[in-house]
N, C-alpha and C positions, 0 to 999 in steps of 0.2 A: 542386376544384383551390385556388378560398379556404381554403377549411379550411384544407387543408395549407398553405398559405402563410403563414396567422397562425398556427399550431402552433410554426411553425419560425422562426418572429420572437417569437417568446413569449420561447425562454429566453433568447437576448441580452441581452433586453431586463427580466426579471426578473436575471437576472446583475449588470447595471449596475444596477439600484436596490441591489441589497444591500450592492456595496463604496462608493459612497455613504454609505447607511448608518454600513458598516465604520468611515470615515473621522471618529475622534473630534475635537472642538474641545479645543483644549488653552483648560486655564482658569487665569489665576490664585490665591493662596491665598486670597482675596475669592471665588471664585466668578465671576469677570467671565471672559469670554470675552476670548482674546489673537490680536489682526489678527498676521497674518504678517510684515505690516513689523517690527512691537516682536521678531521674536525673532532679528534682525540686532543685537541690542543685545545677546543673549547674550556672556557672558564676564566677564572679569576685568580688573578696573583699576586704575590706579593715579592721583594727581596732587593736584589741590593745593584748595581753598577760598579766596577772597581772597587766592590768589600766598604765603598760606603753610603753613609746616608739610607734612602730607604724607595722605592717604587710601587705604582701601584700600576696592573697591569690586568686588561680586559683582554682576550682572543675571543674573536666569537665568527666562525665560517671565513676565514680563509683574511681577516683582518686586523689589525692589533691598534689600540689607547693606550699609551701608558704615558705617564704626570712620575717625574722625580723633582727633587729642589729643585731646579733649576731649568729644567725642559721639559715640553710637553713633545709625544710620540704623535705619529699616525703612520700606519703604513698596511705591507704586504704581509704575510707567513702561509710558509708550507715546507706540509713535514716528509721526510721522504721514508718508506717504512722497513724498505732494506736497511740503511743506515741507522736509523731512528735518531735522522738527523735533522733537525728545525731551520730554515731559510728564512729570518726577517729582513725587509727589505722599507728600511725607516726613512720618513723625513722628521729633524728634528727642530723646533720651534723654541726659542727664546719666550721668558714671560714677559707681557707686559705689563701689562695694569693687573694685576690681581691681586686678592682680597686678601692673605692668609690667615688671617684672623676669623676672617668667615671662612674659612673649608672655599675656596674659588680660586680657581688657577685659569688664569688667563692668556694663552699662548700664539704666536703670528709674528708675523714679519721675515723676512727671508730663511727658508730651507736650509740644515744641515742635510746630509747625508750619511747614514748610519746602514751599514751591513752588519746583519748579527748570524752568527752559526752557531750550534747548540744541541747540544745529546740531547735526548731525551732519555729521562731513566726512571726508576722505583727508590724510592727513601723506605715510606712506613706502608704508603698504598702503592698500588699500581699508575705511571704518569702523572709522579705528582713534582718531578722538579726536572729545570730546565737547566744547563749550565753549559756555557762558552765562552766565545769572546767574539770582537765586532771591533771592525774600522772605520772609520768617521775622515769627513774634510779635516778636523782639526787633530786626534790622534787617536792611534789602537788603544785598547782594554780589555777588560771581560764582565760578564756575569749572570745573576742566579736569580732563578724565578722560583719562588715554589706555589704551589696549585692550597689557595686556604680552603679548597673542601666544601665550598657552598655552594657551587655549581649543581648539583641534584636536589639543592632541597624545591620546591613545590613555590609557585608563583599564585596569588593572587590578587584582587585588587582587595580584599578589605583588607591584607597588610598592608597598605600602603595607603589607604584614604586616611582622611582624618588633617592634624597639622604638624607640621616639622619645626624647625628653627632650625639657624645656624645666627651667630654673630651680625645682629645689625638686621638679619632677615628673619620674612616669615612667611612658607610653603601650606599652603593649603589646597587639597586634592578631595575632587567629589568624583564620586560613577556618575555619567552622564551616558544612556545609549551606548554601551557595553564599552565604554571606553573611558577611563580618567580625564576630568578634566585641572589643569593645574594654574596658579597663580599663586605670584612669588611677589611682595611687596619689599619695602625697605623700611624699620625703623628705626631707622640712624637718625643721631641728633647730630649738630643739623641734616633737615632733611636733605636728599638728593634726589627724590622722584626714581631713581632704578626700578622697576616693575619685569615682567616677564610672565609671557602665559602659553601653553601648547596644552599637547594633550597622551597621555600613555595608555600603549592596550599589550594586551599578554602574547606572548610569542608561544610559549610549551608551557605549560601548566608544573611539569613536569621539571620543566626547568626556572633556576632563580631572574632571568634576564626580563626583562619588558622595554619592548621600542618606544619613543621616544617623538616626538617631533615639535620641536619649540618652533610655536608661530609667530613670536613677535616678542624680543628683548629692548629694548629701549632707555633713555636717560641714565644709562651708565656707563662708568669711569672706561670701560671696552665689551667687546664681544654685543657692539649693538648691531644685530640680525635681525632677518626672517626667515622662514623656514628653511629652519636647521633638524638635520637630521641624526638622530642619534638613539642611549640607549638606558637603562634604569636598570638598576641593582641594588638589592639589601643585605649589607658586608657581613663577618661573619659577628660584627659587632650590636646590629641593627640598624647599624645607619644607613640612609638614604644616599645611594651616589648617583651622580648624574656622569656618563658620557657625551660631548657633544661635538660636529664638527662643524664647519662652514667652510668650503674651499681648504683655504691655507689659513683656517685659525679655530686653535683648537678651547673647549672649558671643560676643567671638573671641576663638581659642587660634590659637596658632602654636608647633610644634614642627620640633626638628630631627631626622633620621636620628642612633642613636647609634653615634661614629664608632669603626670597626674600628682593632682596637690595632693599632700598626706598631708595626714592628720596624728598631731604628737602623742605623745602618752602622756604631758601633762592636761592636752585638752581632752583626751576620754577619761580620765580621772576625775577631772570637774566636772564633764558630766555623769560620771556616775554618782558622784556625792549628790549631786543637785538631787537625783532619781532618787536618791536611798533617801534625803531629806523631807520630799514631797512624801515619800510614805508612806512618814512617822509623822508626819502634820495629819493625812488622813487618818491613820489608826486613833492618833489623840480623837481627833474628829467625833469619831464613832463611839 
């Protein structure tokens, strides 16, 4: 009887162990395990440094990208659940060859260290504001980040497929073998030959973030690289954003969906008048 009882108990115990082993730890780009509280920071944020200008921030699984008017930031972030304190250890890189008219920001060169510490608290919604101070190699300061509320929007290839534009560039995305293939070309005059290509994949259909792999970018004034990982997302205004990193170089890009051709009221009225005239001619002929 005892032997039979042992055999009955063994399968559930074994399955329980296997289930625990199947749960993989989430790690950041540096290979460090990310604690569950830190995942509360996943999202897209807007804000300011020192109550001036604007900054765009992406936080995902313990890593942070940020871009303001002069600097691109990248590094790690962690949230202490007991104190609701977020600690961010970032490198800041000055912009080198950015094209602000095309909304393409490229940062690199010597890094400055920044240590941010902020309180996570709710204003209109839970966990929607980070406010605090920072220390840097240059000077201390303060910051405030506000979650833009887009994180829980769904993601799909249909939302990205097609043609996107920015000043002097066209971006084409097509679905191929369960991923999106993209190609960007310069349409500037005179021609620059700047072009890039890569792929985009879904991460979680219940979130608005996509994984991006820049296969190659060449003949551009900066960030001519191969095999650069990053992320893509659609912001609150419907713009397509890229956050890309290659070693100590960062790139942010923003595109708008190509506007559909609009039919003016004058054209519509003219077409209607022509149809009416044709009907009158047909009636007279009858």
